[in-house]
N, C-alpha and C positions, 0 to 999 in steps of 0.2 A: 538524718545521717547518722551511722553508727559511730562509736568513739574511735574504733580502728579506722575507719575510712576517713574520718577528720583528721586524725594523726597523720595518715598518709598524705592527705592533701596539703597539710600544714607543712610537712617535710618537704614536699615537692616544691610548694610555694616558696619555702625558705631557700632551697637550692637554687632555684631560678632567680630570686631576688639577690642572692649572694653573688650570682654570675653578673647580673646588672650592676649591683653596688660596686664591683671591682673596677668598673669604668668610670665610676665617679671620682676616683683618685686622680684622673688625668683631666680634670675639669679645664685646665688651660689649654688642652690640645683643641684641633679643629673639631667643631661639633659633628661633622659628618663622620670622622673617624671614630669618636666616641660612640655614635650610633652603631658602627660596624663592630666595635668592640663587644657591644652588648649583643647584638645579633649572632656574632662568632660564638660567644659563650652559650647562647641558647642552641645553636646548632650542635655544639659539642655535647650538650646535654641530651638533646632529642633522641639521639641514637640508643641511650640507655632506656628509653621508653617505647620502644618499637620491638615486637617480636618478629625476627628475621626468618625466612624460610631457611631450611637446612642448606648448607653449602654456600649460602650467599655471602657470608662473612669470610670465606676463604679457609685456608688451613689454620690449624692452631698455631699461635705465634705471629701470624701475619697482622700488619696494622689494620686499623679501621680507617678507610679512606674517603676523604671529602674533596670533592671536586668543586672548584669555585670558578664560576664564570663572571669576572669582574675586573676592575682596574687592579694594577699592581699594589697600590697602597691598600686596597680592601684585602687582596689576597694576603698581604703581610700581616694584617690585623687578624685574619684567621690563623696564619701560621703562629703568631705569638700565643694566641689563646690556645691553640691545640698543644703547645708543648707541655701543658700541665693537665691535659685531659685524657681520660680513658673512657672507652666504650667496650662494654662487655669484657673488661679486664685487658683490653688491647689499647696500645698507644694510638692516638689519632694522627694521621698524616694528611696534610693538606697539599693539593695539587692544582695548579693554575690550568683552567680549560682554555682552549682556543676556540674562537668563533667557528661555528660550523663542525666542530668535532662532535662525534657521538662517544661520550666517555665510556670506557671499559674498565672494570676492575674497582669501581668506586660503590660505596654504599649510599652516600649522600651526594646530591648535587645542590649547590646554592647559586642562584642566578641573581644578579643585582639589577636594580631598576634601569640602570644604563644599558643593560643588554636586552631590554624588553622586546626589541624586534626580532631577536633570536628565539624567544620563548616558544612560539608555536612549533617551530621545527624541532626544537630540542625536547619539549614535552611529548611530542608525537614519536619521537625516537626512542624515548624511555618508557613509553606506554607498555604496561605489562611486565616490565622488568623489576626486580626487586630493588629498586633504587628510590630512596626517599628523596622527593624533590621538594626544595625550599626555595621560595621566591619573595620579591617584595614589589609585587606588581600592582597597578590601580585595579579597584573592583571593577567588575564588568568585562575584564579580559580573562583569557585562560591563565590559571595560576598553578602553582605546584601544589602538592598534597598539603603543604603548610606554607601559608602566606603571611609575611610580616606586615603589620600596619603600624603607623605611628599615630597615636591619639594623645592630645594634651602633652606632648613631649615624652610620651611613654612607649616603649616598644611592646606590642601585643602581637598576637597571632591568631589566624583562622586556620581551621583544619578542614580539608575536603576527604571525607572517608572513602567514597567510591573509587577513586584513582588508587588509593593505597590498597584497598581490598582486592582490587583487580590486578595488582602488582604482587600479591602474596604477602603484604605487610599488615600487621595487626598493631594499631597504635593503641597504647595503654589507656585505660579508663582514667589514669591519674593525669596523663597529659591532656586528655580530652576535658578533663574538669577544671583546667586552669586556662583553656583556650577561650578567646573572646567569643568565638562563634564556631560551631561544628555543623558542617553540611553533610546530610546524607546519613544521619543517625536514625536507627530505626526504632 
């Protein structure tokens, strides 16, 4: 591994660790919400490690939009985290998605495990569109391009490259390098 590559990987790991460490300050809060604070921080960082097709981010000055299909408490954690986030120099805006809705005008969709029954339909509706799908579903079922897993009380993620590539998204090698597992790498 070259020194430059090691430095980039270290920087990315530090940024992602800092995002997760911020939640440790809330240790007295409900463990589930702390987990979502970490996941929200990851989601807000992911957008900076994806090459987006032209025009998929909207006009200059428009916010980077994240749609969240989850409980109101989870959506609020995402909103709190997004207030300090920038993706491609744009502020991050979080919008709560409604079950059965095919989201328009979002760059990322996060679906919580509580909405797993809606995953097949939503993932099919977004297939081929330049929308990064992020889930936290059990292995063996259809998941998003990025799927969170909790191992030894640590939030990790797996990346599925084929659906990202089919949607015109290119996930940075820096993000691939810190994933727990990458499927579809050639």
